[in-house]
C-alpha positions in Angstrom: -0.6 0.1 -0.4 1.2 3.7 -1.0 1.5 6.6 0.9 -2.3 8.2 1.2 -2.9 11.1 -1.3 -5.0 14.6 0.1 -7.2 16.2 -2.1 -9.4 18.2 0.1 -13.0 19.9 -1.5 -14.2 17.9 -4.2 -16.7 16.1 -1.8 -17.5 20.0 -1.7 -17.9 19.5 -5.9 -19.8 16.3 -5.8 -22.7 18.3 -3.1 -22.7 21.0 -5.7 -23.6 18.7 -8.2 -25.7 16.3 -6.9 -27.9 19.1 -5.3 -28.4 21.1 -8.6 -29.7 17.4 -9.7 -32.2 17.2 -7.2 -33.4 21.2 -7.4 -33.6 20.8 -11.0 -35.8 17.5 -10.9 -38.0 18.7 -8.1 -39.3 22.1 -10.4 -39.6 19.5 -13.2 -41.9 17.9 -11.4 -44.2 20.3 -9.7 -47.1 19.2 -11.6 -46.7 16.2 -9.9 -48.3 17.9 -6.9 -50.9 20.0 -8.6 -48.7 22.9 -9.6 -47.6 24.3 -12.5 -45.0 22.8 -14.9 -42.1 24.5 -15.8 -39.3 24.2 -18.2 -36.4 25.1 -19.0 -33.8 24.9 -16.1 -30.7 24.1 -17.0 -29.0 23.3 -13.7 -29.7 19.3 -13.6 -27.7 18.4 -17.2 -24.7 21.0 -15.6 -24.5 19.0 -12.5 -24.5 16.3 -14.8 -21.7 17.4 -16.6 -19.7 18.1 -13.4 -19.7 14.9 -12.2 -18.1 13.3 -15.3 -15.7 16.4 -15.3 -14.7 15.4 -11.6 -15.1 11.7 -12.2 -12.6 12.1 -15.0 -10.3 14.6 -13.3 -9.9 12.0 -10.4 -9.4 8.3 -12.0 -7.4 10.0 -14.1 -4.9 11.4 -11.5 -5.0 8.0 -8.8 -4.1 5.9 -11.8 -1.3 8.3 -13.0 0.0 8.1 -9.5 -0.8 4.3 -9.1 1.6 4.0 -12.3 4.0 6.3 -11.4 4.5 4.4 -8.0 4.0 0.7 -8.9 5.9 1.1 -12.8 1.9 -0.5 -13.9 -2.2 0.3 -13.1 -3.8 -3.1 -12.1 -6.1 -3.2 -14.2 -8.6 -5.9 -12.7 -8.3 -4.4 -9.1 -9.6 -0.9 -10.8 -12.7 -3.0 -12.2 -13.3 -4.7 -9.0 -13.1 -1.2 -7.1 -15.4 0.3 -10.2 -18.0 -2.7 -9.3 -17.9 -2.4 -5.7 -18.5 1.7 -5.7 -21.4 1.6 -8.9 -23.0 -1.9 -9.1 -24.6 -2.7 -5.3 -26.5 0.4 -4.9 -27.3 1.1 -9.0 -28.8 -3.0 -8.6 -30.7 -2.0 -5.6 -32.2 0.9 -6.6 -32.9 -0.5 -9.9 -35.1 -3.1 -8.4 -36.6 -0.9 -5.7 -38.0 1.4 -8.4 -38.9 -1.4 -10.4 -41.2 -2.6 -7.7 -42.3 0.5 -7.1 -43.3 1.5 -10.7 -45.0 -1.9 -10.9 -47.3 -1.5 -8.1 -48.3 2.2 -9.2 -47.8 2.4 -13.0 -46.5 -1.5 -14.7 -47.6 0.3 -18.3 -44.5 1.8 -18.4 -42.3 -0.8 -17.8 -41.4 -2.0 -21.3 -38.5 -4.1 -23.1 -36.3 -1.2 -22.5 -35.9 -1.8 -19.2 -32.9 -4.5 -20.1 -30.5 -1.3 -21.1 -31.0 -0.3 -17.8 -30.1 -3.3 -16.6 -26.9 -3.8 -18.7 -25.6 -0.4 -18.0 -26.8 1.4 -21.4 -29.6 3.1 -20.1 -28.5 6.2 -21.8 -29.5 4.4 -25.2 -33.7 5.0 -24.1 -31.9 8.7 -23.3 -30.8 9.3 -26.4 -33.9 8.1 -28.4 -36.3 9.3 -25.7 -38.0 6.5 -25.1 -36.8 6.2 -21.5 -38.8 5.4 -18.1 -39.8 7.4 -15.6 -37.5 6.7 -12.1 -34.7 5.1 -13.2 -34.3 7.7 -17.0 -31.2 9.0 -14.6 -29.8 6.0 -14.2 -28.0 7.2 -18.6 -25.3 9.2 -16.4 -23.9 5.9 -14.9 -24.2 4.3 -17.8 -22.2 6.9 -19.8 -19.1 6.5 -17.1 -19.0 2.6 -17.0 -18.7 2.7 -20.9 -16.2 5.4 -20.5 -14.3 3.5 -17.6 -14.4 0.5 -19.9 -11.8 1.4 -22.7 -9.9 4.3 -20.6 -7.6 2.3 -17.6 -6.2 0.6 -21.2 -5.2 3.8 -22.4 -4.0 5.5 -19.0 -1.7 2.2 -18.8 -0.7 1.6 -22.5 0.3 5.2 -23.4 3.3 7.6 -22.6 1.6 10.4 -24.9 -2.0 10.5 -22.5 -1.9 14.6 -22.8 -1.7 14.4 -26.2 -4.1 11.9 -26.8 -6.6 13.3 -25.2 -6.1 16.8 -26.9 -6.8 15.0 -29.7 -9.5 13.2 -28.5 -11.8 15.9 -27.5 -10.8 17.7 -30.9 -12.4 15.0 -33.0 -15.7 15.1 -30.5 -15.9 18.5 -30.3 -15.4 18.4 -34.3 -18.4 15.8 -34.8 -20.5 17.7 -32.8 -20.0 20.6 -34.7 -20.8 18.4 -37.9 -23.8 16.6 -36.3 -25.3 20.0 -35.6 -25.1 21.2 -39.0 -26.6 17.4 -40.3 -29.7 18.3 -37.2 -30.2 21.7 -39.0 -30.6 20.7 -42.4 -32.9 17.1 -42.1 -34.3 17.5 -38.6 -32.4 14.4 -37.4 -31.2 15.1 -34.2 -30.0 11.2 -33.3 -26.3 11.6 -34.1 -26.5 15.4 -32.2 -27.6 14.0 -29.1 -25.6 10.9 -28.9 -22.3 13.5 -28.5 -24.5 15.9 -25.8 -25.4 12.7 -23.9 -22.3 10.6 -23.7 -20.1 13.3 -23.1 -16.9 10.8 -23.3 -15.8 14.4 -23.8 -16.5 16.0 -20.8 -14.3 13.4 -19.0 -11.8 13.8 -21.1 -11.6 17.9 -20.3 -11.3 16.2 -16.0 -8.6 13.9 -17.4 -6.7 16.7 -18.9 -6.7 18.6 -15.8 -5.5 15.4 -14.1 -2.8 15.1 -16.6 -1.6 18.8 -15.7 -1.9 18.7 -12.0 -0.1 14.8 -11.7 2.3 17.2 -13.8 2.4 20.1 -11.6 2.9 22.2 -14.1 3.3 25.3 -13.1 1.9 27.7 -16.1 -1.4 25.7 -16.4 -1.6 26.1 -12.3 -0.7 29.8 -12.2 -3.2 30.0 -14.6 -6.3 28.1 -12.6 -4.9 29.3 -9.2 -5.6 32.7 -10.3 -7.9 35.6 -9.1 -10.0 36.4 -12.2 -10.6 32.5 -12.8 -11.4 32.0 -9.8 -14.1 34.9 -9.9 -15.0 34.0 -13.3 -15.5 29.9 -12.6 -17.5 31.7 -9.4 -19.9 33.5 -11.0 -20.2 31.1 -14.1 -21.3 28.7 -11.2 -23.9 31.5 -9.9 -25.8 32.2 -12.9 -26.1 28.4 -13.6 -27.7 28.1 -9.5 -29.9 31.3 -11.2 -30.7 29.8 -14.1 -29.5 33.1 -16.0 -26.1 31.2 -17.3 -27.5 31.1 -21.5 -23.4 31.0 -22.8 -23.6 29.2 -26.2 -26.0 26.4 -26.1 -23.7 24.1 -28.4 -20.9 23.9 -26.5 -22.5 25.0 -22.8 -21.5 21.5 -21.5 -18.2 22.1 -22.5 -17.7 25.5 -20.8 -19.4 24.0 -17.3 -16.6 21.4 -18.1 -13.4 23.8 -17.6 -15.6 25.7 -15.2 -15.6 22.3 -13.1 -12.2 21.7 -13.7 -10.8 24.8 -12.4 -12.8 24.4 -9.3 -11.8 20.8 -8.6 -7.6 22.4 -9.4 -8.7 25.2 -6.9 -10.3 23.6 -4.0 -7.9 20.9 -3.9 -4.7 22.3 -4.9 -5.0 25.6 -4.3 -4.0 27.3 -0.6 -5.3 30.7 -1.7 -8.5 29.0 -3.2 -11.8 32.5 -2.4 -14.0 29.7 -1.8 -13.1 26.4 -0.4 -15.4 23.7 -0.1 -14.2 21.1 2.8 -16.4 21.9 6.0 -18.0 19.0 7.4 -22.1 19.2 6.3 -20.6 20.1 2.6 -17.9 17.5 2.9 -20.9 15.2 4.3 -23.2 15.9 1.5 -20.3 15.1 -1.0 -19.8 11.8 1.1 -23.7 10.5 0.2 -23.6 12.6 -2.8 -24.0 8.9 -5.1 -26.8 8.2 -2.7 -28.6 11.6 -3.1 -28.5 11.5 -6.8 -29.7 7.3 -7.4 -32.6 7.7 -4.8 -34.0 11.3 -5.5 -36.0 10.6 -8.0 -38.1 7.8 -6.3 -38.7 10.2 -3.4 -39.9 12.6 -5.5 -42.5 10.0 -7.3 -43.7 8.8 -3.6 -43.8 12.1 -2.0 -45.9 13.1 -4.9 -48.3 10.0 -4.1 -48.3 9.9 -0.7 -48.4 13.4 0.6 -49.7 15.3 -3.0 -53.3 15.9 -1.2 -51.9 17.3 1.9 -49.4 19.8 -0.5 -52.4 20.4 -1.9 -54.1 22.0 1.3 -51.5 25.1 1.8 -51.2 28.2 0.1 -49.3 27.8 -3.6 -46.6 29.6 -1.9 -46.1 27.1 0.8 -46.8 24.7 -1.2 -43.5 25.5 -3.3 -41.8 25.6 0.4 -43.0 22.7 1.6 -42.1 20.5 -1.3 -38.5 21.5 -1.4 -37.8 20.8 2.4 -39.9 17.7 2.2 -38.2 16.0 -1.1 -34.7 17.7 0.6 -34.5 16.1 3.6 -35.8 12.8 3.2 -33.7 12.4 0.3 -30.5 13.8 2.7 -31.6 11.3 5.2 -32.1 8.5 3.2 -28.9 8.6 1.7 -27.3 8.9 4.8 -28.8 5.5 5.9 -27.6 4.1 2.7 -24.2 5.1 2.8 -24.1 4.2 6.0 -25.8 0.6 6.6 -25.7 -0.3 2.5 -22.9 1.2 1.0 -20.2 1.1 3.4 -19.8 -2.4 4.0 -18.8 -2.5 0.0 -16.8 0.3 0.4 -14.6 -1.6 2.9 -14.4 -4.5 0.6 -13.2 -2.1 -2.0 -10.2 -1.0 0.1 -9.0 -4.3 -0.5 -8.7 -3.7 -4.0 -7.2 0.0 -3.3 -3.3 0.5 -4.5 -3.4 4.3 -4.1 -5.0 5.9 -1.2 -6.3 9.4 -1.0 -8.3 11.2 1.4 -11.1 13.0 0.6 -12.1 11.1 -2.1 -14.5 8.5 -0.4 -16.6 8.6 -3.5 -14.2 7.7 -5.9 -13.8 4.3 -8.1 
């Protein structure tokens, strides 16, 4: 076992990403409570991009450290760690959601359910044939597919940064081509594949990991500058207020870059202007996987079981009660899940961890 690595603040990034997803999905499901349907709030998509970027950064950095310290990357142990971190909660939640749908809305279950079982939930999401309560599992499928090939590339290549830049350039070129194709033909599927799969957003995080691993002074000086920090927090604030419009075609790429600079500052900048390392936000980040997984089912069940109560309240109070109730139950259930269900698997996962790191409890 090698000496541990300390990366502070990363759970704070997870907390921001997870809460942005939950808040957005509450807003989008107000109609389940008899309130007007709301459209256009984009924070959930940005939150998932933050997760992708963080995942690409963290896993690449840890793989590079493993390669540096041990001379190689143990692929078998990588996949064992990945399975023990993701699969137990993934399949537990999938079973819960399917049982719930069988009880209340069994007509929505169809052959597409197998895509979720096989960790390819992004396929029905791209085709707009997703199943309620489990449609958000598309992002887990995307990550698992990325990691089918990513550790092999880190293991084999000696020019990782060049490979990453080439990969990102190719994906962005395809995205532009598919955008023109969509506007010419009306067929959005090729463009949706790029926009939903977002492998290049994970690659952007991986690029940052390479610079961070190399301790590149010019890159870190730019990343740690006061101007960079102000801009990144301004963009995040605009996203939280739903005022960020940017350039629609490359908004996810902008958020990936902003997230990368946020990661670098909270993890490595001693003069970061907003640290994300207090107990509360660290705890929310620690349980963020559960927050992300359980929240659609909680929104659904709160609407089913408490919707008649919320409808008796004044409209303004309805919004407040719905937010507070869903948030409270999501955090409590995610916390209980982490403590009693996920932790035993995490302890077993530690037996296959070759590079120990603190501040990264959710790392695969």
